[in-house]
C-alpha positions in Angstrom: -37.2 -15.1 78.8 -35.8 -12.4 81.0 -32.4 -14.1 80.9 -32.6 -14.5 77.1 -33.6 -10.8 76.8 -30.6 -9.8 78.9 -28.2 -11.9 76.8 -29.6 -10.1 73.6 -29.1 -6.6 75.3 -25.7 -7.6 76.4 -24.6 -8.9 72.9 -26.0 -5.7 71.2 -24.1 -3.6 73.8 -20.8 -5.4 73.1 -21.4 -5.3 69.3 -21.8 -1.6 69.6 -18.9 -1.1 72.0 -16.9 -3.0 69.4 -18.0 -0.9 66.7 -17.3 2.2 68.6 -13.7 1.1 69.8 -12.8 0.2 66.3 -14.6 3.2 65.0 -16.1 0.9 62.3 -19.0 3.3 62.0 -21.0 2.6 58.8 -21.3 4.8 56.9 -18.3 6.9 57.9 -17.8 10.1 56.0 -15.0 12.5 56.0 -15.3 16.2 55.6 -13.7 18.0 52.7 -10.9 19.3 55.1 -10.1 19.1 58.7 -7.7 21.6 60.4 -5.5 21.0 63.5 -6.8 22.8 66.5 -4.9 25.0 68.8 -1.4 24.2 68.1 1.0 24.7 71.2 3.4 27.7 71.1 7.0 26.4 70.9 8.4 29.8 71.5 8.1 33.4 70.7 10.9 35.3 69.1 12.2 38.8 70.3 10.1 40.3 67.6 7.0 38.8 69.1 6.4 36.2 66.2 4.8 33.0 67.5 6.4 29.7 66.4 3.9 26.8 66.8 4.2 23.2 67.5 2.7 22.7 64.1 5.0 21.4 61.6 2.9 18.2 61.5 2.0 17.4 57.8 5.3 16.5 56.2 3.6 13.1 56.0 0.3 11.5 56.8 -0.5 7.9 57.9 -3.9 6.3 58.6 -4.8 4.0 61.5 -6.2 0.9 59.8 -8.2 0.1 62.9 -9.7 3.5 63.6 -11.1 5.5 60.6 -10.8 8.9 62.5 -7.2 8.5 63.5 -4.3 9.9 61.5 -0.4 10.1 62.3 1.1 13.3 61.0 4.8 13.8 61.0 7.1 16.9 61.5 10.1 17.5 59.8 13.6 18.8 61.5 11.8 21.8 63.1 11.4 25.5 62.2 14.4 26.9 60.4 15.2 29.5 57.7 18.3 30.3 55.5 21.0 32.4 57.0 22.7 35.4 55.3 26.0 33.6 54.7 26.8 30.8 52.3 25.4 27.5 53.3 24.3 28.9 56.7 20.8 27.9 58.3 19.0 29.3 61.5 17.7 26.7 63.8 14.7 28.2 65.9 14.8 25.7 68.6 18.0 23.6 68.4 16.6 21.0 71.1 13.3 20.5 69.0 12.7 16.7 68.7 11.1 15.6 65.5 7.9 13.7 66.2 4.9 11.9 65.2 1.3 13.5 66.3 -1.4 11.2 66.7 -4.6 13.1 65.8 -8.3 12.3 66.0 -10.9 13.7 63.7 -13.6 15.2 65.9 -16.4 17.4 64.5 -14.5 17.8 61.2 -11.3 19.1 63.2 -8.1 17.3 63.9 -7.3 17.1 67.6 -3.9 16.2 68.9 -4.1 13.2 71.3 -0.5 12.0 71.6 2.9 13.1 70.6 5.6 10.4 69.9 9.0 11.9 70.0 11.6 10.2 67.9 14.6 8.7 69.7 17.8 6.9 69.2 18.6 3.2 70.0 19.5 4.3 73.6 16.3 6.4 74.1 17.9 9.6 73.7 15.8 12.2 71.7 16.6 13.0 68.2 17.2 16.5 66.9 17.0 18.4 63.7 20.6 19.3 63.3 22.5 18.5 60.3 24.5 15.3 60.3 28.4 15.1 60.5 30.5 14.7 57.3 30.3 11.0 56.1 27.1 10.4 57.9 24.6 12.1 55.7 25.8 15.8 56.0 23.8 18.4 54.1 26.7 20.9 53.8 24.5 23.3 56.0 26.2 25.3 58.9 23.8 25.7 61.6 23.3 28.7 63.9 20.8 29.5 66.7 18.6 32.6 66.8 21.5 34.5 68.7 24.0 33.8 66.0 25.9 31.0 67.8 27.2 28.4 65.8 25.8 24.7 66.4 27.6 21.6 66.2 26.5 18.7 63.8 24.7 15.9 65.2 24.7 12.2 64.3 21.2 12.1 66.0 20.0 14.6 63.4 17.0 13.8 61.2 15.0 15.7 58.8 12.0 13.2 58.7 9.8 13.6 55.6 8.2 10.3 54.8 6.1 8.0 57.2 4.7 4.6 57.2 2.8 2.9 59.9 3.3 -0.9 59.7 0.8 -3.4 60.7 2.8 -4.3 64.0 2.3 -0.6 65.1 5.9 0.3 64.5 6.9 3.4 62.2 9.2 3.7 59.3 10.5 7.1 58.5 12.6 8.5 55.5 14.4 11.6 55.7 16.3 14.3 53.6 19.7 14.1 55.4 21.4 11.0 54.7 19.1 10.0 53.2 18.1 7.7 56.1 15.3 5.1 56.5 14.6 4.7 60.3 12.5 2.0 62.0 11.1 3.2 65.2 9.1 1.1 67.6 5.5 2.4 68.7 7.0 4.7 71.3 9.5 6.4 68.9 12.6 4.5 69.9 15.0 3.6 66.9 15.0 -0.2 66.1 17.2 0.1 62.9 18.6 3.1 61.0 19.7 2.5 57.3 21.7 4.8 55.0 24.4 4.5 52.1 27.2 5.0 54.6 26.9 2.2 57.1 26.7 4.8 59.9 23.3 3.5 61.1 22.3 0.7 63.3 21.7 -2.9 62.2 24.4 -2.8 59.6 22.2 -2.7 56.6 22.6 -0.1 53.9 20.9 1.4 51.0 22.7 1.6 47.5 25.8 4.2 47.5 24.4 6.2 44.7 21.8 7.8 47.1 24.6 9.5 48.9 24.5 11.8 45.9 21.2 13.2 46.7 20.7 16.9 46.5 20.9 18.6 50.1 17.2 19.0 51.6 15.9 17.0 48.7 16.4 13.6 49.9 14.0 10.7 50.4 10.9 12.9 50.6 8.3 10.2 50.4 7.9 6.7 51.8 5.4 3.9 51.3 4.9 0.2 52.0 3.2 -2.2 49.9 -0.1 -3.6 51.3 1.5 -7.0 52.1 3.7 -5.0 54.4 6.9 -6.7 52.9 8.4 -3.8 50.8 9.3 -0.2 51.5 9.1 2.2 48.6 11.2 5.5 48.8 10.8 8.5 46.6 13.4 11.0 46.1 12.2 14.5 45.8 14.5 15.8 43.0 17.0 14.6 40.7 20.1 13.7 42.6 23.3 15.7 42.0 24.7 12.8 40.5 27.5 13.1 39.2 27.3 16.9 39.9 24.8 19.8 40.1 26.0 21.3 36.9 25.6 17.9 34.9 21.9 17.5 36.0 20.7 21.0 35.6 18.3 19.9 33.0 17.1 16.5 34.4 13.6 15.4 35.4 15.0 12.1 36.3 14.1 10.9 40.0 14.7 7.6 41.6 12.4 5.2 43.2 13.9 2.7 45.7 12.4 -0.4 46.7 13.6 -2.2 49.8 12.7 -5.8 50.9 12.3 -5.5 54.7 13.3 -9.1 55.4 16.2 -9.4 53.0 17.4 -5.8 52.7 17.3 -6.4 48.9 16.6 -3.3 46.8 15.7 -2.4 43.2 15.5 1.2 41.6 13.4 2.7 39.0 13.4 6.0 37.1 10.4 8.4 37.6 10.1 11.5 35.4 9.1 14.8 37.0 6.8 16.9 35.1 9.2 19.7 34.6 12.4 21.3 36.0 10.7 24.1 37.6 9.0 22.1 40.3 10.2 21.7 43.8 9.6 17.9 43.1 7.8 14.8 44.4 6.6 15.3 48.1 5.2 11.9 48.9 4.2 8.6 47.6 1.5 6.1 48.9 0.6 2.5 47.9 -2.4 1.3 45.8 -1.3 -2.2 45.5 2.1 -3.9 45.1 3.1 -2.2 41.9 0.7 0.8 41.7 1.2 4.0 43.8 0.2 7.7 44.0 2.7 10.4 44.2 2.2 14.2 44.4 4.4 16.7 42.4 4.2 20.4 43.1 5.7 24.0 42.9 6.6 26.0 45.9 4.0 28.7 45.5 0.8 29.5 47.5 -2.7 28.5 46.0 -5.0 31.4 45.4 -2.4 34.0 45.8 -3.1 37.5 44.1 0.2 37.5 42.3 2.6 34.7 41.4 0.2 32.0 42.6 0.8 28.3 42.4 0.4 26.7 39.2 1.1 23.1 39.7 0.2 20.7 42.5 -1.1 17.3 41.0 -1.4 13.9 42.1 -0.3 10.9 39.7 -1.0 7.3 39.6 2.5 5.4 38.7 3.1 1.8 38.1 6.5 0.2 38.3 5.6 -3.2 37.0 7.1 -2.8 33.5 9.9 -0.3 34.6 13.5 -1.0 34.2 15.5 -1.9 37.2 18.3 0.6 37.1 20.2 -0.9 40.0 24.0 -1.1 39.9 25.3 -4.7 40.7 28.6 -3.1 41.5 27.0 -0.7 43.9 29.3 2.1 42.4 29.1 5.8 44.0 27.2 6.9 40.8 25.1 3.8 40.2 24.9 2.0 36.9 26.2 4.0 34.0 24.9 4.2 30.5 27.4 5.1 27.9 29.5 6.7 30.6 26.3 8.8 31.9 24.5 8.4 35.1 20.8 8.0 34.9 20.4 11.5 35.9 22.2 12.7 33.1 20.0 11.1 30.7 17.8 14.1 31.5 14.3 13.0 30.2 12.1 10.3 28.4 14.2 10.5 25.0 17.4 10.0 27.0 16.0 7.2 28.9 14.8 5.5 26.0 17.8 5.9 24.0 19.5 4.1 26.9 17.1 1.2 27.0 15.5 2.4 30.0 11.7 2.1 30.6 10.5 4.6 33.3 7.5 4.1 35.5 4.3 4.9 33.9 2.5 7.9 35.1 -1.1 9.3 34.9 -2.7 12.3 36.4 -5.5 11.7 38.7 -6.0 14.9 40.7 -5.1 18.6 40.3 -5.3 20.3 43.8 -5.7 23.7 42.3 -8.6 22.8 40.1 -10.5 19.9 41.7 -11.2 20.8 45.1 -14.4 22.4 46.2 -12.4 25.4 47.7 -9.3 27.1 46.9 -6.1 25.1 48.0 -4.3 28.0 49.9 -1.0 26.1 50.9 2.4 26.1 49.3 3.6 22.8 50.6 1.3 19.8 49.8 3.5 17.2 51.3 1.6 14.0 52.8 -0.6 11.4 51.0 -2.4 8.3 52.1 -5.1 6.2 50.5 -8.1 5.3 52.6 -10.8 2.6 51.8 -13.2 3.7 49.2 -10.6 5.5 47.1 -10.6 8.4 49.2 -7.2 10.2 49.3 -6.0 12.3 52.3 -3.5 15.0 51.6 -1.6 16.9 54.4 0.3 20.1 54.1 3.5 21.1 55.9 2.7 24.5 57.6 6.5 25.3 58.6 5.3 25.7 62.3 3.5 28.9 61.1 6.6 30.7 60.3 8.7 31.8 57.2 12.1 33.6 56.7 12.0 37.4 57.5 15.0 38.0 55.3 17.1 39.1 58.2 18.1 35.9 60.2 14.9 35.3 61.7 11.1 34.5 61.4 8.0 36.1 60.2 4.4 34.8 60.3 3.5 32.4 57.6 0.4 34.2 56.2 -1.5 32.4 53.5 -2.5 34.9 50.8 -5.8 33.4 50.1 -7.0 33.5 53.7 -4.9 36.0 55.3 -4.3 33.7 58.2 -1.4 31.9 59.6 -0.9 28.5 57.8 -2.1 25.5 59.9 -1.9 21.8 59.3 -4.9 20.4 57.4 -6.0 17.0 55.9 -7.9 17.4 52.7 -10.3 14.4 51.9 -10.8 13.7 48.2 -12.8 10.9 46.7 -10.8 9.7 43.6 -12.5 8.4 40.5 
């Protein structure tokens, strides 16, 4: 009897341990919002402005085995526009874009691990613009002292994040655009772009080289079967030129078969031309996804407040594949016009193109229990139970001071420095 009792106790302990280790706590409830705690200070400017190792929030991915673990992605690092044409000020040129592993503890986000992104040789990547012919943005980088910096083939402006079932990561960026496969330690396995300058030899269609600088492949998703990546361009590409797409709301979605490298493309209509564009995409099933469109203004500001930060459900199943079999530099043409030149729904329909369907499911400015104070809602991931997790990019806690430097990024609604947060919303 004693041995049986001990066996039962041991079995119960094992079950409890398993539940704890896998975090399969039932029921598990998420807070309305969780904020990153105590971000480290990257550096302090000569004017005393603190630049934080925040920046996590350009994308978010959930750990499927641990309900309280989230991976958050930085972009290229703290930067502001320079005072001369095409110039950019890089706050910390040796900053390595990275993935942060955060755990939800007492309704707060606690950084447990930093995964620095590296090239195939294990050398850390950086946020510097790429050289010509390799995804160059046209920007001329300078440091805070006014010294011009050289472009880098290892530069990445990381924006979209996928955690694969094998523990590896896929990241999309705004430079190339590039799609990069990293192992669990952050080392590059494969780098894919339209130029053939990556590793592995595979490419995405040539038309994506016409992306608007700093409006590249902003979002990245993976289908639930783990077979297909789905990349979302942030804005209409400058295809064939900036002037010819000035009134366009046509964005491209790219699907990439991981095993074969085969691609398809679909047209997505942004709500209006005033928006910054689509910040992320996450999968619901093999053909249905959620996207987030936004303006660039702060929620809850006393003047000039944000007006548009919305999540949409889209379906690609009946959309027209607009791929170009010839893989031309401007993609498939319709009566001599690029897809972007068709501008809107009427233009697409006249050309025989059916865009993805799109239905609003959430308005961040109206549907949250509290004011949404941020300007940059940038990350999406869908959790079990139709709970949507939304992350914000805090820009490392700084913004442009208007004179070749940084000022603290203060949220007008809270009068505090912006911090990385995840908002949890139950969708209907």
